[in-house]
LOLUM-638343 format. One record per residue (C-alpha): residue number from 1; residue in three letters; x, y, z. Coordinates in steps of 0.5 Angstrom, whole numbers, padded with zeros to 4 digits, always signed. Example, Ala and Ser with C-alpha at 12.3 -4.5 7.8 and 13.67 -1.06 7.14 Angstrom:
% residues 2
[atom 1 'Ala' [+0025 -0009 +0016]] [atom 2 'Ser' [+0027 -0002 +0014]] 
% end
This chain:
% residues 400
[atom 1 'Unk' [-0001 +0000 +0000]] [atom 2 'Unk' [+0006 +0005 +0001]] [atom 3 'Unk' [+0008 +0003 -0006]] [atom 4 'Unk' [+0001 +0005 -0008]] [atom 5 'Unk' [+0000 +0012 -0005]] [atom 6 'Unk' [+0008 +0014 -0007]] [atom 7 'Unk' [+0007 +0013 -0014]] [atom 8 'Unk' [+0001 +0017 -0014]] [atom 9 'Unk' [+0004 +0023 -0009]] [atom 10 'Unk' [+0010 +0023 -0012]] [atom 11 'Unk' [+0009 +0022 -0018]] [atom 12 'Unk' [+0005 +0028 -0019]] [atom 13 'Unk' [+0009 +0033 -0014]] [atom 14 'Unk' [+0015 +0032 -0020]] [atom 15 'Unk' [+0009 +0034 -0026]] [atom 16 'Unk' [+0011 +0042 -0025]] [atom 17 'Unk' [+0019 +0037 -0026]] [atom 18 'Unk' [+0016 +0035 -0033]] [atom 19 'Unk' [+0020 +0035 -0040]] [atom 20 'Unk' [+0013 +0034 -0045]] [atom 21 'Unk' [+0019 +0031 -0050]] [atom 22 'Unk' [+0022 +0025 -0045]] [atom 23 'Unk' [+0016 +0024 -0039]] [atom 24 'Unk' [+0019 +0017 -0037]] [atom 25 'Unk' [+0026 +0020 -0036]] [atom 26 'Unk' [+0024 +0025 -0032]] [atom 27 'Unk' [+0019 +0022 -0028]] [atom 28 'Unk' [+0024 +0014 -0027]] [atom 29 'Unk' [+0030 +0020 -0025]] [atom 30 'Unk' [+0025 +0024 -0020]] [atom 31 'Unk' [+0021 +0017 -0016]] [atom 32 'Unk' [+0029 +0014 -0017]] [atom 33 'Unk' [+0031 +0020 -0012]] [atom 34 'Unk' [+0026 +0017 -0006]] [atom 35 'Unk' [+0028 +0010 -0007]] [atom 36 'Unk' [+0034 +0005 -0005]] [atom 37 'Unk' [+0034 +0001 -0011]] [atom 38 'Unk' [+0031 +0001 -0017]] [atom 39 'Unk' [+0025 +0003 -0022]] [atom 40 'Unk' [+0024 +0002 -0030]] [atom 41 'Unk' [+0017 +0005 -0032]] [atom 42 'Unk' [+0017 +0002 -0040]] [atom 43 'Unk' [+0012 +0008 -0042]] [atom 44 'Unk' [+0010 +0014 -0038]] [atom 45 'Unk' [+0004 +0020 -0042]] [atom 46 'Unk' [+0002 +0025 -0039]] [atom 47 'Unk' [-0004 +0028 -0042]] [atom 48 'Unk' [-0008 +0035 -0041]] [atom 49 'Unk' [-0016 +0034 -0044]] [atom 50 'Unk' [-0017 +0031 -0040]] [atom 51 'Unk' [-0010 +0031 -0035]] [atom 52 'Unk' [-0007 +0026 -0032]] [atom 53 'Unk' [-0001 +0021 -0033]] [atom 54 'Unk' [-0001 +0014 -0035]] [atom 55 'Unk' [+0005 +0009 -0034]] [atom 56 'Unk' [+0006 +0002 -0037]] [atom 57 'Unk' [+0010 -0004 -0034]] [atom 58 'Unk' [+0013 -0001 -0027]] [atom 59 'Unk' [+0017 -0005 -0024]] [atom 60 'Unk' [+0020 -0005 -0016]] [atom 61 'Unk' [+0027 -0008 -0014]] [atom 62 'Unk' [+0030 -0008 -0008]] [atom 63 'Unk' [+0038 -0006 -0008]] [atom 64 'Unk' [+0041 -0011 -0011]] [atom 65 'Unk' [+0036 -0016 -0012]] [atom 66 'Unk' [+0033 -0018 -0019]] [atom 67 'Unk' [+0027 -0021 -0018]] [atom 68 'Unk' [+0022 -0015 -0019]] [atom 69 'Unk' [+0018 -0014 -0010]] [atom 70 'Unk' [+0013 -0010 -0016]] [atom 71 'Unk' [+0010 -0010 -0021]] [atom 72 'Unk' [+0004 -0004 -0025]] [atom 73 'Unk' [+0001 -0007 -0032]] [atom 74 'Unk' [-0001 +0000 -0031]] [atom 75 'Unk' [-0004 +0004 -0028]] [atom 76 'Unk' [-0007 +0013 -0029]] [atom 77 'Unk' [-0006 +0017 -0025]] [atom 78 'Unk' [-0012 +0023 -0026]] [atom 79 'Unk' [-0013 +0031 -0023]] [atom 80 'Unk' [-0015 +0037 -0025]] [atom 81 'Unk' [-0013 +0042 -0026]] [atom 82 'Unk' [-0015 +0049 -0023]] [atom 83 'Unk' [-0014 +0046 -0017]] [atom 84 'Unk' [-0008 +0044 -0018]] [atom 85 'Unk' [-0007 +0051 -0020]] [atom 86 'Unk' [-0010 +0053 -0013]] [atom 87 'Unk' [-0004 +0049 -0009]] [atom 88 'Unk' [-0009 +0043 -0008]] [atom 89 'Unk' [-0009 +0035 -0010]] [atom 90 'Unk' [-0016 +0033 -0012]] [atom 91 'Unk' [-0013 +0026 -0016]] [atom 92 'Unk' [-0016 +0018 -0018]] [atom 93 'Unk' [-0011 +0014 -0018]] [atom 94 'Unk' [-0013 +0007 -0021]] [atom 95 'Unk' [-0008 +0001 -0022]] [atom 96 'Unk' [-0009 -0006 -0025]] [atom 97 'Unk' [-0007 -0013 -0024]] [atom 98 'Unk' [+0000 -0010 -0020]] [atom 99 'Unk' [+0004 -0017 -0018]] [atom 100 'Unk' [+0007 -0015 -0010]] [atom 101 'Unk' [+0012 -0019 -0008]] [atom 102 'Unk' [+0014 -0018 +0000]] [atom 103 'Unk' [+0020 -0022 +0002]] [atom 104 'Unk' [+0022 -0021 +0010]] [atom 105 'Unk' [+0030 -0025 +0011]] [atom 106 'Unk' [+0031 -0027 +0017]] [atom 107 'Unk' [+0034 -0022 +0021]] [atom 108 'Unk' [+0035 -0015 +0017]] [atom 109 'Unk' [+0030 -0011 +0013]] [atom 110 'Unk' [+0024 -0014 +0008]] [atom 111 'Unk' [+0024 -0012 +0001]] [atom 112 'Unk' [+0020 -0006 +0001]] [atom 113 'Unk' [+0023 -0004 +0008]] [atom 114 'Unk' [+0030 -0003 +0004]] [atom 115 'Unk' [+0026 +0000 -0002]] [atom 116 'Unk' [+0023 +0005 +0002]] [atom 117 'Unk' [+0028 +0006 +0007]] [atom 118 'Unk' [+0029 +0013 +0005]] [atom 119 'Unk' [+0021 +0016 +0005]] [atom 120 'Unk' [+0020 +0013 +0011]] [atom 121 'Unk' [+0026 +0014 +0015]] [atom 122 'Unk' [+0024 +0023 +0013]] [atom 123 'Unk' [+0031 +0023 +0010]] [atom 124 'Unk' [+0032 +0028 +0005]] [atom 125 'Unk' [+0033 +0028 -0002]] [atom 126 'Unk' [+0038 +0031 -0008]] [atom 127 'Unk' [+0031 +0035 -0011]] [atom 128 'Unk' [+0030 +0038 -0004]] [atom 129 'Unk' [+0022 +0035 -0005]] [atom 130 'Unk' [+0023 +0032 +0002]] [atom 131 'Unk' [+0020 +0038 +0006]] [atom 132 'Unk' [+0015 +0035 +0010]] [atom 133 'Unk' [+0012 +0028 +0012]] [atom 134 'Unk' [+0011 +0023 +0006]] [atom 135 'Unk' [+0005 +0022 +0009]] [atom 136 'Unk' [+0001 +0029 +0009]] [atom 137 'Unk' [+0003 +0029 +0002]] [atom 138 'Unk' [-0002 +0023 +0001]] [atom 139 'Unk' [-0008 +0026 -0001]] [atom 140 'Unk' [-0013 +0022 -0007]] [atom 141 'Unk' [-0020 +0023 -0007]] [atom 142 'Unk' [-0021 +0016 -0011]] [atom 143 'Unk' [-0016 +0011 -0011]] [atom 144 'Unk' [-0019 +0004 -0015]] [atom 145 'Unk' [-0013 -0004 -0015]] [atom 146 'Unk' [-0016 -0009 -0019]] [atom 147 'Unk' [-0015 -0016 -0019]] [atom 148 'Unk' [-0007 -0016 -0015]] [atom 149 'Unk' [-0004 -0020 -0013]] [atom 150 'Unk' [+0001 -0021 -0007]] [atom 151 'Unk' [+0005 -0027 -0004]] [atom 152 'Unk' [+0010 -0026 +0001]] [atom 153 'Unk' [+0016 -0030 +0003]] [atom 154 'Unk' [+0021 -0031 +0009]] [atom 155 'Unk' [+0027 -0034 +0008]] [atom 156 'Unk' [+0029 -0041 +0011]] [atom 157 'Unk' [+0022 -0042 +0011]] [atom 158 'Unk' [+0018 -0047 +0005]] [atom 159 'Unk' [+0010 -0043 +0007]] [atom 160 'Unk' [+0008 -0038 +0003]] [atom 161 'Unk' [+0001 -0032 +0004]] [atom 162 'Unk' [-0001 -0030 -0002]] [atom 163 'Unk' [-0006 -0026 -0003]] [atom 164 'Unk' [-0010 -0027 -0010]] [atom 165 'Unk' [-0016 -0023 -0015]] [atom 166 'Unk' [-0014 -0016 -0009]] [atom 167 'Unk' [-0019 -0011 -0010]] [atom 168 'Unk' [-0019 -0005 -0008]] [atom 169 'Unk' [-0024 +0001 -0008]] [atom 170 'Unk' [-0022 +0008 -0003]] [atom 171 'Unk' [-0025 +0015 -0003]] [atom 172 'Unk' [-0021 +0021 +0001]] [atom 173 'Unk' [-0014 +0018 +0003]] [atom 174 'Unk' [-0012 +0025 +0003]] [atom 175 'Unk' [-0011 +0028 +0012]] [atom 176 'Unk' [-0013 +0037 +0009]] [atom 177 'Unk' [-0020 +0035 +0012]] [atom 178 'Unk' [-0019 +0030 +0018]] [atom 179 'Unk' [-0027 +0030 +0020]] [atom 180 'Unk' [-0030 +0026 +0012]] [atom 181 'Unk' [-0027 +0020 +0013]] [atom 182 'Unk' [-0026 +0015 +0008]] [atom 183 'Unk' [-0029 +0009 +0006]] [atom 184 'Unk' [-0024 +0004 +0006]] [atom 185 'Unk' [-0025 -0004 +0002]] [atom 186 'Unk' [-0021 -0009 +0001]] [atom 187 'Unk' [-0022 -0016 -0001]] [atom 188 'Unk' [-0018 -0022 -0004]] [atom 189 'Unk' [-0017 -0030 -0004]] [atom 190 'Unk' [-0013 -0033 +0000]] [atom 191 'Unk' [-0015 -0039 -0004]] [atom 192 'Unk' [-0010 -0045 +0000]] [atom 193 'Unk' [-0016 -0044 +0005]] [atom 194 'Unk' [-0022 -0043 +0001]] [atom 195 'Unk' [-0026 -0039 -0005]] [atom 196 'Unk' [-0030 -0035 -0001]] [atom 197 'Unk' [-0027 -0027 -0002]] [atom 198 'Unk' [-0025 -0024 +0006]] [atom 199 'Unk' [-0028 -0017 +0005]] [atom 200 'Unk' [-0025 -0012 +0010]] [atom 201 'Unk' [-0029 -0006 +0010]] [atom 202 'Unk' [-0027 +0000 +0015]] [atom 203 'Unk' [-0028 +0007 +0015]] [atom 204 'Unk' [-0022 +0012 +0016]] [atom 205 'Unk' [-0020 +0019 +0018]] [atom 206 'Unk' [-0014 +0022 +0016]] [atom 207 'Unk' [-0012 +0027 +0022]] [atom 208 'Unk' [-0006 +0030 +0021]] [atom 209 'Unk' [-0006 +0034 +0028]] [atom 210 'Unk' [-0006 +0027 +0032]] [atom 211 'Unk' [-0002 +0023 +0026]] [atom 212 'Unk' [-0006 +0019 +0026]] [atom 213 'Unk' [-0011 +0014 +0021]] [atom 214 'Unk' [-0018 +0014 +0026]] [atom 215 'Unk' [-0022 +0007 +0024]] [atom 216 'Unk' [-0029 +0010 +0026]] [atom 217 'Unk' [-0032 +0004 +0023]] [atom 218 'Unk' [-0028 -0004 +0022]] [atom 219 'Unk' [-0032 -0010 +0020]] [atom 220 'Unk' [-0027 -0017 +0018]] [atom 221 'Unk' [-0032 -0022 +0014]] [atom 222 'Unk' [-0030 -0029 +0011]] [atom 223 'Unk' [-0036 -0033 +0011]] [atom 224 'Unk' [-0039 -0035 +0018]] [atom 225 'Unk' [-0032 -0031 +0021]] [atom 226 'Unk' [-0035 -0022 +0023]] [atom 227 'Unk' [-0031 -0018 +0027]] [atom 228 'Unk' [-0032 -0012 +0029]] [atom 229 'Unk' [-0026 -0008 +0028]] [atom 230 'Unk' [-0022 -0001 +0031]] [atom 231 'Unk' [-0017 +0003 +0033]] [atom 232 'Unk' [-0012 +0006 +0030]] [atom 233 'Unk' [-0004 +0007 +0026]] [atom 234 'Unk' [+0000 +0012 +0028]] [atom 235 'Unk' [+0005 +0015 +0023]] [atom 236 'Unk' [+0011 +0017 +0023]] [atom 237 'Unk' [+0013 +0024 +0027]] [atom 238 'Unk' [+0021 +0026 +0029]] [atom 239 'Unk' [+0023 +0022 +0034]] [atom 240 'Unk' [+0018 +0016 +0031]] [atom 241 'Unk' [+0020 +0012 +0025]] [atom 242 'Unk' [+0016 +0007 +0023]] [atom 243 'Unk' [+0007 +0008 +0022]] [atom 244 'Unk' [+0006 +0004 +0029]] [atom 245 'Unk' [-0001 +0000 +0029]] [atom 246 'Unk' [-0005 -0001 +0035]] [atom 247 'Unk' [-0012 -0004 +0033]] [atom 248 'Unk' [-0017 -0009 +0035]] [atom 249 'Unk' [-0022 -0015 +0033]] [atom 250 'Unk' [-0028 -0018 +0037]] [atom 251 'Unk' [-0033 -0023 +0035]] [atom 252 'Unk' [-0038 -0026 +0039]] [atom 253 'Unk' [-0040 -0034 +0038]] [atom 254 'Unk' [-0038 -0036 +0033]] [atom 255 'Unk' [-0039 -0043 +0032]] [atom 256 'Unk' [-0033 -0047 +0031]] [atom 257 'Unk' [-0038 -0053 +0027]] [atom 258 'Unk' [-0039 -0048 +0021]] [atom 259 'Unk' [-0032 -0045 +0021]] [atom 260 'Unk' [-0029 -0051 +0020]] [atom 261 'Unk' [-0034 -0054 +0013]] [atom 262 'Unk' [-0033 -0047 +0011]] [atom 263 'Unk' [-0025 -0048 +0011]] [atom 264 'Unk' [-0028 -0056 +0008]] [atom 265 'Unk' [-0025 -0060 +0016]] [atom 266 'Unk' [-0030 -0064 +0018]] [atom 267 'Unk' [-0032 -0062 +0025]] [atom 268 'Unk' [-0029 -0066 +0030]] [atom 269 'Unk' [-0030 -0059 +0035]] [atom 270 'Unk' [-0036 -0057 +0036]] [atom 271 'Unk' [-0040 -0050 +0039]] [atom 272 'Unk' [-0039 -0042 +0040]] [atom 273 'Unk' [-0033 -0038 +0042]] [atom 274 'Unk' [-0032 -0031 +0044]] [atom 275 'Unk' [-0026 -0028 +0040]] [atom 276 'Unk' [-0022 -0021 +0043]] [atom 277 'Unk' [-0015 -0019 +0041]] [atom 278 'Unk' [-0010 -0013 +0039]] [atom 279 'Unk' [-0004 -0011 +0033]] [atom 280 'Unk' [+0000 -0008 +0035]] [atom 281 'Unk' [+0007 -0008 +0033]] [atom 282 'Unk' [+0009 -0003 +0027]] [atom 283 'Unk' [+0007 -0004 +0020]] [atom 284 'Unk' [+0012 -0008 +0017]] [atom 285 'Unk' [+0012 -0013 +0023]] [atom 286 'Unk' [+0006 -0013 +0026]] [atom 287 'Unk' [+0005 -0017 +0032]] [atom 288 'Unk' [-0003 -0020 +0034]] [atom 289 'Unk' [-0005 -0023 +0041]] [atom 290 'Unk' [-0012 -0026 +0041]] [atom 291 'Unk' [-0015 -0028 +0046]] [atom 292 'Unk' [-0021 -0035 +0045]] [atom 293 'Unk' [-0026 -0036 +0050]] [atom 294 'Unk' [-0032 -0041 +0051]] [atom 295 'Unk' [-0037 -0044 +0057]] [atom 296 'Unk' [-0037 -0050 +0052]] [atom 297 'Unk' [-0035 -0055 +0047]] [atom 298 'Unk' [-0036 -0062 +0045]] [atom 299 'Unk' [-0029 -0065 +0042]] [atom 300 'Unk' [-0034 -0071 +0040]] [atom 301 'Unk' [-0036 -0075 +0047]] [atom 302 'Unk' [-0032 -0071 +0051]] [atom 303 'Unk' [-0034 -0065 +0055]] [atom 304 'Unk' [-0030 -0058 +0056]] [atom 305 'Unk' [-0032 -0052 +0060]] [atom 306 'Unk' [-0029 -0045 +0061]] [atom 307 'Unk' [-0024 -0046 +0056]] [atom 308 'Unk' [-0020 -0039 +0055]] [atom 309 'Unk' [-0013 -0040 +0050]] [atom 310 'Unk' [-0009 -0034 +0049]] [atom 311 'Unk' [-0004 -0033 +0043]] [atom 312 'Unk' [+0000 -0029 +0041]] [atom 313 'Unk' [+0004 -0028 +0034]] [atom 314 'Unk' [+0010 -0024 +0032]] [atom 315 'Unk' [+0013 -0027 +0025]] [atom 316 'Unk' [+0014 -0035 +0027]] [atom 317 'Unk' [+0011 -0039 +0031]] [atom 318 'Unk' [+0005 -0038 +0035]] [atom 319 'Unk' [+0006 -0037 +0042]] [atom 320 'Unk' [+0001 -0040 +0046]] [atom 321 'Unk' [+0001 -0037 +0053]] [atom 322 'Unk' [-0004 -0039 +0056]] [atom 323 'Unk' [-0008 -0045 +0055]] [atom 324 'Unk' [-0015 -0047 +0062]] [atom 325 'Unk' [-0020 -0052 +0061]] [atom 326 'Unk' [-0024 -0056 +0064]] [atom 327 'Unk' [-0024 -0064 +0062]] [atom 328 'Unk' [-0027 -0069 +0065]] [atom 329 'Unk' [-0028 -0065 +0073]] [atom 330 'Unk' [-0021 -0063 +0073]] [atom 331 'Unk' [-0018 -0058 +0071]] [atom 332 'Unk' [-0012 -0057 +0065]] [atom 333 'Unk' [-0007 -0052 +0064]] [atom 334 'Unk' [-0001 -0051 +0059]] [atom 335 'Unk' [+0002 -0047 +0054]] [atom 336 'Unk' [+0007 -0048 +0048]] [atom 337 'Unk' [+0007 -0046 +0040]] [atom 338 'Unk' [+0003 -0048 +0033]] [atom 339 'Unk' [+0009 -0048 +0027]] [atom 340 'Unk' [+0005 -0045 +0021]] [atom 341 'Unk' [+0009 -0050 +0015]] [atom 342 'Unk' [+0006 -0055 +0010]] [atom 343 'Unk' [+0001 -0057 +0016]] [atom 344 'Unk' [+0000 -0054 +0023]] [atom 345 'Unk' [+0005 -0057 +0028]] [atom 346 'Unk' [+0005 -0057 +0036]] [atom 347 'Unk' [+0009 -0057 +0041]] [atom 348 'Unk' [+0004 -0057 +0048]] [atom 349 'Unk' [+0007 -0056 +0056]] [atom 350 'Unk' [+0000 -0058 +0060]] [atom 351 'Unk' [+0000 -0059 +0067]] [atom 352 'Unk' [-0007 -0065 +0070]] [atom 353 'Unk' [-0010 -0064 +0076]] [atom 354 'Unk' [-0015 -0067 +0080]] [atom 355 'Unk' [-0019 -0071 +0073]] [atom 356 'Unk' [-0022 -0076 +0076]] [atom 357 'Unk' [-0021 -0083 +0072]] [atom 358 'Unk' [-0028 -0085 +0073]] [atom 359 'Unk' [-0031 -0080 +0069]] [atom 360 'Unk' [-0027 -0082 +0062]] [atom 361 'Unk' [-0029 -0089 +0064]] [atom 362 'Unk' [-0037 -0086 +0064]] [atom 363 'Unk' [-0036 -0090 +0072]] [atom 364 'Unk' [-0039 -0086 +0078]] [atom 365 'Unk' [-0033 -0083 +0083]] [atom 366 'Unk' [-0036 -0089 +0088]] [atom 367 'Unk' [-0033 -0094 +0083]] [atom 368 'Unk' [-0027 -0091 +0081]] [atom 369 'Unk' [-0025 -0086 +0087]] [atom 370 'Unk' [-0018 -0085 +0083]] [atom 371 'Unk' [-0015 -0078 +0080]] [atom 372 'Unk' [-0010 -0076 +0075]] [atom 373 'Unk' [-0004 -0071 +0076]] [atom 374 'Unk' [+0002 -0069 +0073]] [atom 375 'Unk' [+0006 -0066 +0067]] [atom 376 'Unk' [+0005 -0067 +0060]] [atom 377 'Unk' [+0009 -0066 +0054]] [atom 378 'Unk' [+0006 -0066 +0047]] [atom 379 'Unk' [+0008 -0067 +0040]] [atom 380 'Unk' [+0004 -0067 +0035]] [atom 381 'Unk' [+0007 -0065 +0027]] [atom 382 'Unk' [-0001 -0065 +0025]] [atom 383 'Unk' [-0006 -0062 +0030]] [atom 384 'Unk' [-0012 -0064 +0025]] [atom 385 'Unk' [-0009 -0072 +0025]] [atom 386 'Unk' [-0010 -0075 +0033]] [atom 387 'Unk' [-0005 -0081 +0030]] [atom 388 'Unk' [+0001 -0075 +0030]] [atom 389 'Unk' [+0001 -0074 +0037]] [atom 390 'Unk' [+0005 -0076 +0042]] [atom 391 'Unk' [+0008 -0074 +0048]] [atom 392 'Unk' [+0010 -0077 +0055]] [atom 393 'Unk' [+0011 -0075 +0062]] [atom 394 'Unk' [+0011 -0076 +0069]] [atom 395 'Unk' [+0004 -0078 +0072]] [atom 396 'Unk' [+0000 -0081 +0078]] [atom 397 'Unk' [-0005 -0083 +0079]] [atom 398 'Unk' [-0010 -0086 +0086]] [atom 399 'Unk' [-0013 -0086 +0090]] [atom 400 'Unk' [-0013 -0093 +0087]] 
% end
């Protein structure tokens, strides 16, 4: 998104410098001065009736990279000349079939962080046009992105995250009228999970004084998963060089059976859960934390009460920071990790307290008074397959 906004904003800010006989070279030179790496433009055209800039074959490369981090086959930026003469921007940006490849190295910055370091850190360039923070120059009245493709990879990991058929429709992304919210609607497919598109609907307020982009309304919709969204993003200032995130999400009575069927899985756990969480960190390194609660779940013949799981994700693996549930008239607590590769792998440490042997075997407590206590270390290479679960630990049984 940073690339798409900057493409529009920086292109417009350099209109005055264009030599009409060589628009492509002029635009490429100016845009190049704002970034690390390399930008290539196959063709560029300026028109005045209607007024606008048309770009074709835009490619963006990180320093020393052979594969393009972003490819835009076609982009059209239009603007009204009269407001422009009055130093007011009224623009629209339309982008067709973009491809964005985000690659995260093990220790260093991602390819996109490398490319946009001069802008994100607000360094001065030879053109002298960076006289204020980059986000204050955002002035797009209408943004349309059609049929995009986004892929995220991480060094040393086979798994990749793909977003297909990415469509974005937005208006009023600008800071000069903070009381007018922007409607931003995003949809895309995660084809490996479901053919149904994931939809994010939001109303955003862009507040220059507070340097924030605040969610006035927000909703995450994906089949049976409905979450309300709130919070804000803080734009860079003098002491803060990155876009920091402070968003929250919540959902009530999410039906696990419907969710499993939606993802084409045989329902193994039934019941409804409440979800509450936060998204913090930065735009390039988000930190997601969530709590999942349920008064009652049914896993085949096993009844579970007072279920609570707290999860945290920075990169990999996902941390299970707290697990608590009541089962077989006793208590289970634990923590662990989930690794999302080809399959979902788990590494769990559980503490068992007073689990009734009678409840496990449908007997009365008077007939079998024994209780299980102890610790278990469980591992699974595929949590969806019970046969992959192995483990051991000291368990006491008594009285007998």
